[in-house]
N, C-alpha and C positions, 0 to 999 in steps of 0.2 A: 579340662574339656569345655567347661562352661565359657571360659574366656575365649577360647578358639571359636566357638560357635557365635559368641557375641561379636568378636572381630570380624568374622565372615559376614554376619548380618549387617554390621555397620559398613563394611566395604561395599556390599551389594546395594544398600540404599543410597550410598554417597555417589555411586556411578550413574544413577539415573539422570536423564537429562531434564533440566528445569522446564516447566511448562510455561510458555509465554502467555501472559494475560492478554485478553482481547478487549482491553479497556477502551481503546480508541477506534474500534472497528467501524462504528457508525460515522465517526468523523472522517475516517479514511475513505469510506464509501462516498460521503458527501464531497470530499475534495476531489476524488476521481470524476464524479459527475460534473463538478464545476470545471475541471480541466477539459473535459469533453466539450461542454458548452462553450468555453472559451475559444477552443479550436475551431468549433463551428462558426462562431462570430468572426474570428480572424479570417476564416476562408470566405465567408459571405462579404466581408469588407473588401478583401482583395478582389473578389469577383466584380463587385460594384465599381470599384476604382478602375478595373480594366474596361468595363463597359463604358464608363464615362469617358475615359481616355480614347477608346475607339470611336465613340460618338462625336468626339471633338475634332477628330481628324478628318 
């Protein structure tokens, strides 16, 4: 009887999903912010180029 209970306990603990560590969460947040800033810079550059091209015509 003890072995059956032990086997059931081991099976139940083995079926739990592993918890993902949040080691790099601050770095991921910083990366997302950097991507957003990069996109804003790219948009501003494209808009400036368009204005320059329109002014030259």
